[in-house]
C-alpha positions in Angstrom: -32.5 40.6 4.4 -29.6 42.3 2.6 -28.0 45.2 4.5 -26.4 47.4 1.8 -25.8 50.6 3.8 -24.6 51.3 7.4 -23.1 53.9 9.4 -20.4 53.0 11.8 -17.9 54.7 14.2 -14.4 53.6 14.2 -11.7 54.2 16.9 -8.1 53.1 16.5 -6.1 52.2 19.6 -4.4 54.8 21.8 -0.5 54.4 22.2 0.6 53.1 25.5 2.5 55.6 27.7 6.2 55.5 28.2 7.3 54.5 31.8 9.6 56.2 34.1 11.7 53.5 36.0 15.3 53.0 37.3 17.4 50.0 38.0 17.7 49.4 41.7 20.7 47.1 41.5 24.0 48.5 42.7 26.5 49.2 40.1 23.8 49.1 37.4 21.8 52.2 38.4 20.2 54.2 35.6 16.9 54.7 33.7 15.0 51.5 32.6 11.6 52.6 31.6 10.4 51.0 28.5 8.5 52.3 25.4 4.6 52.2 25.4 3.2 49.8 22.8 1.6 51.1 19.5 -2.2 51.2 19.6 -4.0 48.9 17.2 -4.9 50.2 13.6 -8.4 49.6 11.9 -8.6 48.0 8.5 -11.4 47.1 6.2 -11.0 43.9 4.2 -13.1 42.8 1.2 -14.7 39.2 1.2 -17.2 37.5 -1.3 -20.1 37.4 1.0 -22.6 40.1 0.1 -24.2 39.8 3.5 -21.1 40.7 5.5 -22.6 44.3 6.3 -25.3 42.5 8.5 -23.2 42.2 11.7 -22.8 46.2 11.4 -26.6 46.7 12.0 -26.3 45.9 15.8 -22.6 47.1 16.7 -22.3 50.5 15.6 -19.1 51.5 17.3 -15.9 49.4 16.7 -12.4 49.8 18.5 -8.9 48.6 18.1 -7.0 47.6 21.1 -4.9 50.2 22.9 -1.2 49.8 23.5 0.2 48.9 26.8 2.2 51.1 29.0 6.0 50.5 28.9 7.5 48.1 31.5 10.4 48.3 33.7 14.0 46.8 32.7 13.6 48.3 29.3 10.6 46.2 28.3 8.4 47.8 25.8 4.6 47.5 26.3 2.7 45.3 24.1 1.2 46.5 20.9 -2.6 46.6 20.6 -4.2 44.2 18.3 -5.3 45.5 14.9 -9.0 45.4 14.1 -9.9 44.1 10.7 -13.6 44.5 9.6 -14.8 42.4 6.9 -17.0 44.2 4.3 -18.4 42.8 0.9 -16.5 43.3 -2.3 -18.1 46.4 -3.9 -18.3 48.4 -0.7 -17.8 52.3 -1.2 -16.4 53.8 2.1 -17.5 57.3 2.7 -15.8 59.3 5.5 -18.6 61.3 6.9 -17.6 65.0 7.1 -14.8 64.6 4.9 -14.5 64.8 1.1 -12.8 61.5 1.1 -13.9 58.1 -0.2 -12.4 54.6 -0.7 -13.6 51.4 -2.4 -13.1 47.6 -1.9 -12.9 46.1 -5.3 -11.3 42.7 -4.7 -11.4 39.8 -2.3 -8.7 40.1 0.3 -8.1 43.8 -0.5 -7.3 45.5 2.7 -7.4 49.3 3.3 -6.2 51.3 6.3 -9.1 53.4 7.9 -7.6 54.7 11.2 -3.8 54.2 12.4 -3.2 53.4 15.9 -1.5 56.0 18.1 2.3 55.5 18.5 3.8 54.3 21.7 5.3 57.0 24.0 9.1 56.7 24.7 10.2 55.7 28.3 12.8 57.4 30.3 15.7 54.9 29.2 15.2 56.6 25.7 15.8 60.0 27.2 19.3 59.2 28.7 22.1 61.3 27.5 25.8 62.3 28.9 24.3 65.3 30.3 21.1 63.7 31.6 22.0 60.4 33.1 18.8 60.2 35.3 16.1 61.4 33.0 12.7 61.5 34.8 10.5 62.1 32.0 8.6 59.9 29.4 6.2 60.5 26.6 2.5 59.9 26.7 1.3 57.6 23.9 -0.2 58.9 20.7 -3.9 59.8 20.6 -6.4 57.2 19.0 -8.1 58.2 15.7 -11.9 58.5 15.2 -13.7 58.0 12.0 -17.5 57.9 11.1 -18.0 55.9 8.0 -21.0 55.2 5.7 -20.6 51.9 4.0 -22.5 51.5 0.9 -22.6 48.3 -1.1 -22.7 48.4 -4.8 -22.6 44.9 -6.3 -19.9 44.1 -8.6 -21.0 41.5 -11.2 -20.2 40.5 -14.8 -24.0 40.4 -15.8 -27.0 42.1 -14.3 -30.3 40.8 -14.9 -32.7 43.7 -15.1 -36.4 44.3 -15.9 -39.8 45.0 -14.5 -41.0 42.9 -11.5 -41.9 39.3 -12.3 -40.5 38.9 -15.7 -38.4 35.8 -15.0 -35.1 37.1 -13.8 -34.9 35.0 -10.8 -35.9 31.9 -12.9 -33.3 32.5 -15.3 -30.6 33.0 -12.7 -31.7 29.7 -10.9 -31.5 27.9 -14.5 -28.1 29.1 -15.2 -26.5 28.8 -12.0 -26.8 27.0 -8.6 -28.5 30.0 -7.1 -31.9 29.4 -5.2 -33.7 32.6 -5.8 -37.5 32.8 -4.8 -39.8 32.7 -7.6 -43.5 33.5 -7.5 -46.1 35.1 -9.7 -46.3 38.5 -8.0 -44.3 41.6 -8.2 -41.3 42.1 -6.1 -40.7 38.5 -5.4 -36.9 39.5 -5.3 -36.5 42.1 -2.6 -32.8 42.0 -2.6 -30.0 41.1 -5.1 -29.2 37.4 -5.6 -25.8 36.2 -7.0 -25.0 33.1 -8.9 -21.9 31.9 -10.9 -21.9 30.6 -14.4 -18.4 29.2 -14.3 -16.1 32.0 -13.5 -18.9 34.9 -14.4 -20.9 36.5 -11.7 -24.6 36.9 -12.4 -26.6 39.3 -10.3 -30.6 39.0 -10.2 -31.3 42.9 -9.5 -34.6 43.7 -7.7 -37.5 44.5 -10.1 -37.9 48.1 -11.2 -41.2 50.2 -11.5 -41.8 53.5 -13.1 -40.4 56.4 -10.9 -37.7 54.2 -9.3 -35.2 56.9 -9.9 -37.1 59.2 -7.7 -37.4 56.5 -5.0 -40.7 54.7 -5.7 -40.8 51.0 -5.2 -37.5 49.5 -4.4 -36.1 52.7 -6.0 -32.3 53.3 -5.5 -32.0 49.9 -3.9 -32.5 48.5 -7.4 -30.4 51.3 -9.2 -27.3 51.4 -7.2 -26.6 47.8 -7.8 -26.6 48.3 -11.6 -23.6 50.9 -11.6 -20.9 48.1 -11.2 -22.4 45.5 -13.2 -20.6 45.2 -16.7 -23.1 43.8 -19.2 -26.9 43.9 -18.8 -29.4 41.2 -19.6 -32.8 43.1 -20.1 -35.9 40.6 -19.7 -39.2 41.6 -21.0 -42.0 39.3 -20.4 -44.2 37.9 -23.4 -47.2 38.7 -21.2 -46.5 42.4 -21.3 -49.5 44.3 -23.1 -46.8 46.6 -24.6 -43.3 45.2 -24.6 -41.7 48.3 -26.1 -43.2 50.4 -23.4 -41.9 48.1 -20.7 -38.5 48.3 -22.2 -38.5 52.0 -22.4 -39.7 52.4 -18.8 -36.7 50.5 -17.5 -34.4 52.5 -19.8 -35.8 55.9 -18.8 -35.3 55.1 -15.2 -31.7 53.9 -15.9 -31.0 57.3 -17.6 -32.5 59.4 -15.0 -30.6 57.7 -12.0 -27.3 58.0 -14.1 -27.0 58.5 -17.8 -23.8 56.3 -18.0 -25.9 53.2 -17.3 -27.3 53.6 -20.7 -23.8 53.1 -22.1 -23.5 49.7 -20.9 -23.8 46.7 -23.3 -27.2 45.2 -23.2 -28.8 42.0 -24.4 -32.6 42.0 -24.7 -34.7 38.8 -24.2 -38.4 38.2 -24.6 -38.9 35.9 -21.5 -41.5 33.4 -20.4 -42.3 32.5 -24.0 -44.0 29.3 -22.9 -46.8 31.3 -21.5 -48.0 32.7 -24.8 -49.2 31.2 -28.1 -46.6 30.9 -31.0 -48.4 33.6 -32.8 -48.5 36.0 -29.9 -44.9 35.4 -29.3 -44.0 36.1 -32.9 -46.2 39.1 -33.3 -44.4 40.8 -30.3 -41.0 39.9 -31.5 -41.8 41.3 -35.0 -43.0 44.7 -33.4 -39.9 44.9 -31.2 -37.6 44.1 -34.0 -39.4 46.9 -36.1 -38.8 49.4 -33.5 -35.1 48.6 -33.7 -34.6 46.3 -30.9 -32.6 43.1 -31.2 -34.6 40.7 -29.3 -34.2 37.0 -28.6 -37.0 34.8 -27.2 -36.3 32.4 -24.2 -38.0 29.9 -21.9 -36.8 28.1 -19.0 -39.7 25.6 -19.5 -39.2 24.5 -23.0 -35.5 25.4 -23.2 -35.9 27.8 -26.0 -33.0 30.3 -26.5 -31.3 29.0 -23.4 -28.4 27.4 -25.3 -27.9 30.8 -27.0 -28.0 32.5 -23.7 -25.1 30.3 -22.6 -23.3 30.9 -25.8 -23.3 34.6 -25.0 -22.1 34.1 -21.5 -19.4 31.9 -22.8 -18.4 34.7 -25.2 -18.4 37.1 -22.3 -16.1 34.9 -20.2 -13.7 34.4 -23.0 -13.4 38.2 -23.4 -12.9 38.6 -19.8 -10.0 36.3 -19.7 -8.5 37.4 -23.0 
């Protein structure tokens, strides 16, 4: 199961207190209290694994290490270890209670969430010509607390969209090494699946039903993952009673969720063409083209149109690297 939204609480480390200490050796008397160590900071770092939010389901509170108290003989306390939490690329970080967000958009990208407290000065650092035996030291800086809502929005070059059971998973499997579940019933895909066609990332997005923009079916779980895909492959099954209506249902839900989704470049495919007669397929293609839709027939079983799909992907790849 894909976890694509979690709420976590984050604490940076507290700074260690400075120490009050004096040298007891004759002829070397004086303050020797060391500085406290800095508290550990909390970072988020992007990784390729879209399941990286899963561990956050159980542990909801994460703490960086506190800095240690300063030592004697001018020894500083040890700094607390930083805490680096791994999140999927495409994660939006919402700071609960604040009008502040951040985004992880690249593998390896690292952002500071909560800085550790600064270590307090020991009495050695308070010495002066007029205060040769200082007896004061600083407390370490306080830890920082943050409550975060982590929301995953997939970043993919091509998103495969359409009503349930139109062959999206089969196409992804056929073009990549993905192993998406395929069966002849609605909502086979209950979470996004990713595959790579050379350097392009393809995402099989969970099927959509009418009313998804208001939360029906997989609802926003489907729609949020479309926002960051760059190009859409819209699949409509040759078995649809009214392919134009099916197309319009999906487009309507996209527009109601976010009108900007309708601006994405889109390729339309009449899928599963091996399941219909040649006449039925051609009749539906003719009607769709008459309505102004540029449609390409495809079939994984017969290979129809698949070379053309690969040619489109190669063109996208070349444009991406240009």
